[in-house]
C-alpha positions as CSV (number, residue, x, y, z in Angstrom):
1,M,16.0,2.3,1.1
2,S,13.4,-0.4,1.2
3,G,13.5,-3.0,-1.5
4,T,9.7,-2.8,-2.1
5,Y,10.1,-1.6,-5.7
6,L,13.5,-3.1,-6.5
7,G,13.6,-5.9,-9.0
8,M,11.6,-3.9,-11.5
9,P,12.9,-3.5,-15.1
10,S,14.9,-0.5,-16.1
11,F,13.0,2.7,-16.7
12,P,13.0,2.5,-20.5
13,K,11.4,-1.0,-20.3
14,A,8.8,0.0,-17.8
15,A,8.0,3.2,-19.6
16,H,7.7,1.5,-22.9
17,E,4.9,-0.7,-21.5
18,A,3.3,2.3,-19.7
19,V,3.0,4.5,-22.8
20,G,1.0,1.8,-24.5
21,N,-1.8,2.2,-21.9
22,T,-4.1,4.8,-23.5
23,T,-6.3,5.1,-20.4
24,L,-3.3,5.8,-18.2
25,R,-2.0,8.5,-20.5
26,A,-5.4,10.2,-20.7
27,N,-5.7,10.2,-16.9
28,L,-2.2,11.6,-16.5
29,R,-2.6,14.2,-19.2
30,H,-5.8,15.6,-17.8
31,A,-4.7,15.6,-14.2
32,T,-1.2,17.1,-14.7
33,H,-2.3,19.8,-17.1
34,T,-5.1,20.8,-14.7
35,I,-2.9,21.0,-11.7
36,R,0.0,22.9,-13.4
37,D,-2.4,25.5,-14.9
38,K,-3.9,26.2,-11.5
39,R,-0.5,26.3,-9.9
40,A,0.7,28.9,-12.4
41,K,-2.2,31.2,-11.6
42,A,-1.7,30.8,-7.8
43,V,2.0,31.6,-8.1
44,A,1.4,34.6,-10.3
45,E,-0.6,36.2,-7.5
46,L,2.6,36.8,-5.5
47,D,4.9,39.6,-6.7
48,D,7.7,38.3,-4.4
49,W,7.6,34.7,-5.6
50,A,11.2,34.8,-6.8
51,L,12.3,36.1,-3.4
52,L,10.3,33.4,-1.5
53,R,11.9,30.8,-3.8
54,E,15.4,32.1,-3.1
55,A,14.6,32.3,0.6
56,G,13.5,28.7,0.7
57,K,16.6,27.6,-1.1
58,Q,18.8,29.5,1.4
59,I,17.0,28.2,4.4
60,K,17.3,24.6,3.2
61,D,21.0,24.9,2.3
62,H,21.8,26.5,5.6
63,T,20.0,23.8,7.5
64,L,21.7,21.0,5.5
65,R,25.1,22.6,6.2
66,H,24.4,22.5,9.9
67,L,22.2,19.5,10.0
68,D,24.0,17.9,12.9
69,T,23.5,20.9,15.1
70,Y,19.8,21.2,14.3
71,L,19.1,17.5,14.8
72,V,20.5,17.7,18.3
73,Q,18.5,20.8,19.0
74,L,15.3,19.1,17.7
75,E,15.9,16.0,19.9
76,E,16.3,18.2,23.0
77,S,13.2,20.2,22.1
78,V,11.0,17.2,21.5
79,T,12.2,15.5,24.7
80,A,11.6,18.6,26.8
81,A,8.0,18.7,25.4
82,G,7.3,15.1,26.5
83,G,8.1,13.2,23.4
84,V,10.6,10.4,22.8
85,V,13.1,10.5,19.9
86,H,14.4,7.4,18.2
87,W,17.1,7.2,15.5
88,A,17.0,4.8,12.6
89,A,20.0,4.4,10.3
90,D,18.0,2.5,7.6
91,A,14.6,1.2,6.7
92,D,14.9,-2.1,8.5
93,E,15.8,-0.3,11.8
94,A,13.0,2.2,11.4
95,N,10.5,-0.7,10.8
96,R,11.7,-2.6,13.8
97,I,11.3,0.5,16.0
98,V,7.8,1.3,14.9
99,T,6.7,-2.3,15.1
100,R,8.0,-2.6,18.6
101,L,6.3,0.7,19.7
102,V,2.9,-0.5,18.3
103,K,3.3,-3.9,19.9
104,E,4.0,-2.3,23.3
105,T,0.6,-0.6,23.2
106,G,-1.1,-4.0,22.8
107,E,-2.9,-2.9,19.7
108,S,-3.1,-4.7,16.4
109,E,-4.2,-1.9,14.1
110,V,-3.1,1.7,13.3
111,V,-4.5,4.6,11.3
112,K,-2.0,6.5,9.1
113,V,-1.6,10.0,7.7
114,K,-0.3,10.1,4.2
115,S,3.5,9.7,4.5
116,M,6.2,9.4,1.9
117,A,8.7,8.4,4.5
118,T,6.7,5.3,5.6
119,Q,6.2,4.3,2.0
120,E,9.9,4.7,1.4
121,I,10.8,2.2,4.1
122,G,7.9,-0.2,3.4
123,L,6.3,0.2,6.8
124,N,2.9,-1.1,5.9
125,E,4.4,-4.3,4.7
126,A,6.6,-4.6,7.8
127,L,3.6,-4.1,10.1
128,E,1.5,-6.6,8.2
129,E,4.3,-9.2,8.7
130,A,4.0,-8.5,12.4
131,G,0.2,-9.0,12.4
132,I,-0.6,-5.3,12.6
133,A,-3.1,-3.8,10.2
134,A,-2.2,-0.3,8.9
135,Y,-5.1,1.7,7.4
136,E,-4.4,4.6,5.1
137,T,-6.8,7.5,5.7
138,D,-5.8,9.9,2.9
139,L,-8.5,9.5,0.2
140,A,-6.0,8.8,-2.6
141,E,-3.9,6.5,-0.5
142,L,-7.1,4.7,0.5
143,I,-7.8,4.1,-3.2
144,V,-4.3,2.8,-3.8
145,Q,-4.5,0.5,-0.7
146,L,-7.9,-0.9,-1.5
147,G,-6.8,-1.4,-5.1
148,H,-3.7,-3.4,-4.1
149,D,-1.8,-0.8,-6.1
150,R,1.2,1.5,-5.7
151,P,1.3,5.3,-5.5
152,S,2.2,6.9,-8.8
153,H,2.4,10.6,-7.8
154,I,3.7,12.4,-4.7
155,L,0.7,14.6,-4.2
156,V,-2.1,12.6,-5.8
157,P,-1.1,8.9,-5.4
158,A,-4.1,7.7,-7.3
159,I,-3.6,10.1,-10.3
160,H,-3.5,7.1,-12.6
161,R,-7.1,6.1,-11.7
162,N,-10.3,7.7,-13.1
163,R,-13.6,7.9,-11.3
164,G,-15.1,4.8,-12.8
165,E,-12.1,2.7,-11.7
166,I,-12.3,4.2,-8.2
167,R,-16.0,3.3,-7.9
168,D,-15.3,-0.3,-8.9
169,I,-12.5,-0.5,-6.4
170,F,-14.7,0.8,-3.6
171,A,-17.6,-1.5,-4.5
172,K,-15.4,-4.6,-4.6
173,E,-12.9,-4.0,-1.8
174,M,-14.3,-1.8,1.0
175,G,-16.2,-4.6,2.6
176,Q,-13.0,-6.6,2.9
177,W,-11.4,-3.8,4.9
178,G,-14.3,-2.6,7.0
179,R,-17.6,-0.8,6.3
180,P,-18.7,-1.7,2.7
181,A,-19.5,0.9,0.0
182,P,-23.1,2.0,-0.2
183,E,-25.4,0.1,-2.6
184,G,-25.7,1.7,-6.0
185,L,-22.6,3.8,-5.6
186,T,-21.9,6.0,-8.6
187,D,-18.7,7.6,-9.8
188,T,-19.7,11.2,-8.8
189,P,-17.0,12.8,-6.7
190,A,-19.4,13.6,-3.8
191,E,-20.6,10.0,-3.5
192,L,-17.1,8.6,-3.7
193,A,-15.9,11.0,-1.0
194,E,-18.9,10.2,1.2
195,A,-18.3,6.5,0.8
196,A,-14.7,7.0,1.9
197,R,-15.7,9.2,4.8
198,L,-18.2,6.6,6.2
199,H,-15.7,3.8,5.7
200,L,-12.9,5.6,7.6
201,R,-15.0,7.1,10.4
202,E,-15.2,3.9,12.3
203,K,-11.5,3.4,12.0
204,F,-10.8,6.9,13.4
205,L,-13.0,6.4,16.4
206,R,-11.6,2.9,17.1
207,A,-7.9,3.3,16.6
208,K,-5.6,3.8,19.6
209,V,-2.4,4.3,17.6
210,G,-1.8,6.8,14.8
211,I,1.2,6.9,12.5
212,S,2.2,10.0,10.6
213,G,5.0,11.7,8.7
214,A,5.7,15.4,8.8
215,N,6.2,18.1,6.2
216,F,8.4,20.1,8.5
217,M,10.0,19.9,12.0
218,V,10.9,23.1,13.8
219,A,14.2,22.6,15.7
220,E,13.8,25.5,18.2
221,T,10.5,24.2,19.6
222,G,10.3,20.5,18.6
223,T,7.1,21.2,16.7
224,L,6.0,18.9,13.8
225,V,3.8,20.1,11.0
226,V,1.5,18.3,8.6
227,V,-0.3,20.1,5.9
228,E,-3.3,18.5,4.1
229,S,-6.6,19.2,2.4
230,E,-9.1,16.6,3.8
231,G,-9.0,16.7,7.6
232,N,-8.1,13.0,7.9
233,G,-4.7,14.0,9.0
234,R,-6.0,15.9,11.9
235,M,-8.2,13.0,12.9
236,C,-5.1,10.7,13.0
237,L,-3.1,13.3,14.9
238,T,-5.6,14.0,17.7
239,L,-7.8,11.0,18.3
240,P,-5.4,8.1,19.0
241,E,-3.8,7.7,22.4
242,T,-0.3,7.1,20.9
243,L,1.2,9.0,18.0
244,I,4.3,7.7,16.1
245,S,5.8,10.1,13.6
246,V,8.3,8.8,11.1
247,V,10.3,11.6,9.4
248,G,13.4,12.0,7.3
249,I,16.2,13.9,8.9
250,E,16.2,16.5,6.2
251,K,12.7,17.8,7.1
252,I,14.1,20.2,9.7
253,V,13.8,24.0,9.6
254,P,15.6,26.0,12.3
255,T,12.8,28.4,13.4
256,W,9.1,29.3,13.2
257,R,10.2,32.3,11.1
258,D,11.7,29.9,8.5
259,L,8.6,27.8,8.5
260,E,6.5,30.8,7.4
261,V,8.3,30.9,4.0
262,F,7.3,27.3,3.2
263,L,3.8,27.7,4.3
264,Q,3.5,30.1,1.4
265,T,5.4,28.2,-1.2
266,L,4.3,24.6,-0.6
267,P,0.5,25.0,-1.0
268,R,0.8,27.1,-4.1
269,S,3.2,24.7,-5.7
270,S,1.3,21.6,-4.8
271,T,-2.4,22.1,-4.6
272,A,-2.5,25.6,-6.1
273,E,-4.0,27.0,-2.9
274,R,-3.1,30.1,-1.1
275,M,-2.9,28.1,2.1
276,N,-3.6,24.5,3.0
277,P,-7.1,23.9,4.4
278,Y,-5.6,22.0,7.3
279,T,-2.2,22.9,8.9
280,S,-1.7,20.7,12.0
281,T,1.1,21.4,14.4
282,W,2.0,19.5,17.6
283,T,4.7,19.8,20.2
284,G,5.2,16.8,22.4
285,T,2.3,15.9,24.6
286,T,-0.2,17.6,27.0
287,D,-2.2,16.2,29.8
288,T,-5.6,17.3,28.5
289,D,-5.5,17.2,24.7
290,G,-4.4,14.9,21.9
291,P,-2.2,11.7,22.2
292,Q,-0.7,11.1,25.6
293,T,2.4,9.3,24.2
294,F,4.4,10.7,21.3
295,H,7.3,9.0,19.5
296,L,9.5,10.6,16.8
297,V,11.4,8.2,14.6
298,L,14.1,10.1,12.6
299,I,15.3,8.1,9.6
300,D,18.6,8.5,7.7
301,N,18.2,5.7,5.1
302,G,20.8,7.1,2.7
303,R,20.4,10.8,3.4
304,T,23.8,11.4,5.0
305,D,25.4,9.7,1.9
306,T,23.4,12.1,-0.3
307,L,24.5,15.0,1.9
308,A,28.1,14.2,1.3
309,D,27.7,14.8,-2.4
310,E,28.1,18.5,-3.1
311,V,26.1,18.5,-6.3
312,G,23.5,15.8,-5.4
313,R,22.7,17.1,-1.9
314,Q,20.4,19.8,-3.3
315,A,17.8,17.0,-3.8
316,L,17.4,17.1,0.0
317,R,15.9,20.6,-0.2
318,C,12.8,19.0,-1.7
319,I,9.5,19.8,0.1
320,R,7.5,17.2,-1.8
321,C,5.2,19.6,-3.6
322,S,5.2,17.6,-6.9
323,A,5.4,20.6,-9.1
324,C,8.2,19.0,-11.1
325,L,6.0,16.0,-11.9
326,N,3.2,18.1,-13.3
327,V,5.4,19.8,-15.9
328,C,7.6,16.9,-16.9
329,P,6.9,15.5,-20.4
330,V,8.4,12.2,-19.5
331,Y,6.3,11.7,-16.4
332,E,3.2,12.7,-18.2
333,R,3.6,9.9,-20.7
334,A,5.2,7.2,-18.6
335,G,3.4,7.7,-15.2
336,G,4.8,7.1,-11.8
337,H,5.1,3.4,-11.6
338,A,7.8,3.2,-14.3
339,Y,10.2,5.0,-11.8
340,G,10.2,2.0,-9.5
341,S,10.1,4.1,-6.4
342,V,7.7,6.0,-4.1
343,Y,9.4,9.1,-5.5
344,P,8.5,9.3,-9.2
345,G,9.1,12.0,-11.7
346,P,12.1,14.3,-12.0
347,I,12.7,14.5,-8.2
348,G,12.5,10.7,-8.0
349,A,15.0,10.4,-10.8
350,I,17.6,12.2,-8.7
351,L,16.6,11.2,-5.2
352,S,16.0,7.5,-5.4
353,P,19.5,6.7,-7.0
354,Q,21.1,8.6,-4.2
355,L,19.2,7.1,-1.4
356,R,19.4,3.5,-2.8
357,G,22.5,3.7,-4.9
358,T,22.8,2.8,-8.5
359,A,23.6,-0.9,-8.3
360,S,20.1,-2.1,-9.5
361,E,19.0,-1.8,-13.1
362,I,16.1,0.5,-12.3
363,D,18.2,2.9,-10.2
364,A,21.0,3.0,-12.8
365,S,18.5,4.0,-15.5
366,L,16.7,6.7,-13.5
367,P,19.2,9.6,-14.2
368,Y,18.4,9.0,-17.9
369,A,14.6,9.3,-17.4
370,S,14.6,12.9,-18.5
371,S,14.9,15.1,-21.6
372,L,16.8,17.7,-19.6
373,C,14.3,20.3,-20.8
374,G,14.7,22.2,-17.5
375,A,10.9,22.7,-16.8
376,C,11.3,21.0,-13.4
377,Y,13.9,23.5,-12.3
378,E,11.8,26.4,-13.4
379,V,8.8,25.4,-11.2
380,C,10.7,24.1,-8.1
381,P,9.9,26.3,-5.1
382,V,13.3,25.7,-3.6
383,A,15.3,26.0,-6.9
384,I,16.6,22.4,-7.1
385,D,18.6,22.3,-10.3
386,I,17.4,18.8,-11.3
387,P,19.0,18.8,-14.7
388,E,22.4,19.5,-13.2
389,V,22.0,16.6,-10.7
390,L,20.8,14.3,-13.5
391,V,23.9,14.9,-15.6
392,H,26.0,14.5,-12.4
393,L,24.4,11.1,-11.7
394,R,24.7,10.0,-15.3
395,E,28.5,10.5,-15.0
396,K,28.5,8.4,-11.9
397,V,26.5,5.6,-13.6
398,A,28.9,5.7,-16.6
399,D,31.9,5.5,-14.4
400,Q,30.7,2.3,-12.7
401,G,30.7,0.6,-16.1
402,G,28.2,-1.8,-17.7
403,K,28.0,-3.2,-21.2
404,G,26.5,-0.1,-22.8
405,H,28.9,2.2,-21.2
406,R,31.9,0.0,-22.1
407,L,30.9,0.1,-25.7
408,E,30.4,3.8,-25.6
409,K,33.9,4.4,-24.0
410,A,35.4,2.2,-26.7
411,A,33.7,4.1,-29.5
412,I,34.8,7.5,-28.0
413,K,38.4,6.2,-27.7
414,A,38.4,5.0,-31.3
415,A,36.9,8.3,-32.4
416,G,39.6,10.2,-30.5
417,W,42.3,8.2,-32.2
418,V,40.9,8.9,-35.6
419,L,40.5,12.6,-34.9
420,D,44.2,12.7,-33.8
421,H,45.3,11.3,-37.1
422,P,44.2,13.5,-40.1
423,G,45.3,11.0,-42.7
424,A,43.2,8.2,-41.2
425,L,40.2,10.6,-40.9
426,A,40.5,11.7,-44.6
427,A,40.8,8.1,-45.8
428,G,37.7,7.1,-43.8
429,E,35.7,10.0,-45.2
430,R,36.5,9.0,-48.7
431,V,35.6,5.4,-48.1
432,A,32.3,6.5,-46.5
433,A,31.5,8.8,-49.5
434,K,32.1,6.1,-52.1
435,T,30.0,3.6,-50.2
436,R,27.2,5.9,-49.3
437,K,24.5,4.1,-51.3
438,L,25.1,1.0,-49.2
439,H,24.6,2.8,-45.9
440,P,21.5,1.7,-43.9
441,K,18.8,4.2,-42.8
442,K,18.7,2.7,-39.3
443,L,21.4,1.6,-36.9
444,P,21.3,-2.0,-35.7
445,G,21.3,-3.2,-32.1
446,P,19.3,-2.2,-28.9
447,G,21.5,0.7,-28.1
448,A,22.2,2.8,-31.2
449,G,19.0,1.3,-32.8
450,Q,16.9,3.1,-30.3
451,W,18.3,6.5,-31.4
452,T,17.2,5.8,-35.1
453,N,13.8,4.4,-34.2
454,S,12.4,7.9,-34.7
455,R,14.9,9.5,-37.0
456,D,17.0,8.6,-40.1
457,L,20.7,8.8,-40.3
458,P,22.0,11.9,-42.1
459,E,22.8,11.2,-45.7
460,M,26.5,11.1,-46.6
461,P,27.6,13.7,-49.2
462,A,29.0,12.6,-52.5
463,E,32.5,13.8,-51.6
464,P,34.2,14.8,-48.3
465,F,34.3,18.5,-47.5
466,R,38.1,18.6,-47.6
467,D,38.2,17.3,-51.1
468,W,35.5,19.8,-52.2
469,W,37.6,22.6,-50.6
470,K,40.8,21.6,-52.5
471,K,38.9,21.7,-55.8
472,N,37.1,24.9,-55.3
473,R,39.1,27.1,-52.9
474,T,42.8,26.3,-53.7
C-alpha cells in the first residue's frame, strides 16, 4: 500500500488528540447520526433485506474463491470490447502505469472521479511529481483537495468540515486552482454547490483524460460500474478522449444478475437512497460515443495476501458503503484521520493492516481501535464479521511481539504458575488482604495505567474467600 499516511502515531495517540477537538466531534456526531437514521428507514422498507444481505455475502465469497477465473474472464471481455488491461502488483507499479498512460496522451492535467483505489496508492501525489495536475471533481473530494486535507470518511470525505469552513476554503483556494469563488459567497448549501459547479465546469470541458475507479466490474461482459449522486462522475466518464480506470481486483462480480443485488443494497446502506441518482456503466469503447481509448488498471497491492487468510479475507467483500463508520462509537469520537489510512472506521481497522501489514506503529494499533460492540457487523450489507477479524488480527499483532505484548505474556505466564500452585496462591491472597490499605487506586505506567484512568481498582476484601470458607462452612 502507499506510504502516504504511514509515519503517523498509533491510533490511541492520534485519537487522543482528535477527541479534544470539539468542532470535529460536533461535525461527526451530527453527520453520522443523520446518515444512519436515514439508512435504517431505507433498509426497513425491504422485507427481504436479510435475504439480499446473505445473497451479497454468498456472491462475494464465491467470487473470491474463484477470483483467478473471473479475472481472466474480465480481461478477455474488456479486451474484446476495445479496452486495454494492465496488471499492477503494488502501488508503485500502478502509479507508473497510469503516469505513463497520461504522458502518452501529451496532456498535463486529468479530471478524476472519486476513487478509493487511487487514494490508496497515492496516485495524485505520483502524478504531481510527474508534472501532471489531477483535479478531483466529487464535491467532497474537491473540498478536501482545496483544503490541502485528507479524506476522513469513505462516503463523505469532508465529513469533518462544516459549512462555514467549506466557504472559507472555497473563497481562499478556488482561485489558485482555476475559476475563483463568487464574491460574497455565503455558507448556504445551494451557493456552495453552485460555486463548485462553476469551478469544475471549465475543467470538464477542457480535460482530455479522465481517471476513475469502479464500484463493480462485471466479468461476463467487461462492464465497469460507477454509482454516484452528483453527476460529476458521468462528466468524467463521457467527455474525455481517454479514460483510465484504476480498480482493486476484488471488485469483480461474475454476472449482471449478481450486480442487481448490490444495486439494491449499496445505495440504501450508503446514502439511504432506494437507488443512486447516477449509475454509469461502460463496456470498452465505441466509435461514436464516449472516450475513444479505455485502459483498465487492475491492482493487487496486498489483496492476494489478504485472500490467503481464511478469516481476514472476508474484508474483501466490502462494497465501500460506509455503514459501519456511521454506527461506530469509536469513529464518531475519533474521526477518520486517526486511522492513518484512506480506509477509516471499522472496515479500515481490518483492511489496512492486511493490505499494508502490521509492521508500522499505526497498523499494529488499528485492530485495537474498536470496542467490539458488533454494531458494524449488524449493518454491513455483505455480513462482514468485523469483530471476528479484529480479534484475529489482534492475535497476529500479539504474536509478532513488542514491549507491551512481552510484558503481557510475562504476566500471563506468572499468573499461570501461581494458579498451578495453590499454596503460593493462598499465601499471596493473605498478603494482599493484610496490605489492602496500602493498595493504590490507580495502576502506574502507560499500559495498565490507561485501564484505570476511568475506573478504580476493586477493593481487596479483609480476608481471602478460602479463609472465610474454612471459618464459616467447615
